[in-house]
C-alpha positions, 0 to 999 in steps of 0.5 A, a space after each residue: 228210520 222214519 215212517 209217516 202214518 196218516 189217519 183218515 175219517 174217524 181215525 183222524 178225529 181220534 188220533 189226529 192228522 198223522 205222525 212220524 215215527 221211528 221204526 224198524 222195517 217191520 210193519 208190526 214194529 211201526 204199529 207198536 211204535 205208533 201205539 206208544 204215542 197214541 195209546 193201546 186203543 190204537 192197536 185194538 183199532 187195527 188188529 183183530 183178536 188173533 193179532 192179525 190186521 183187521 180186514 175192515 180197516 184199510 192200511 196202505 203203504 205208499 198207496 198200495 193196499 196191504 191186503 193186495 200185497 202178496 209178500 211181507 211188507 218191509 218198510 223203508 225210510 220215508 215210507 208213507 202209511 195211510 190208515 182208514 177206519 171201517 166204512 159205515 153208512 147206508 
């Protein structure tokens, strides 16, 4: 199935506007499929040292923040993910 991933702010500068990937319904599989196109640095940008999603990176699936979802995310054909880098400033 095809899933769209969009990037924002510094991730857009690093990885481009976005891409469409072929993936299983697993969110981890989708990220690994994206890394095959974008390179292993992508995985380091979104996962922490334990292999969990970084809490300072916002990932949404169809507009819903991954951190707010209580159950495991199961992707469907045509789903849209958006990935935002850590916010900095002052």
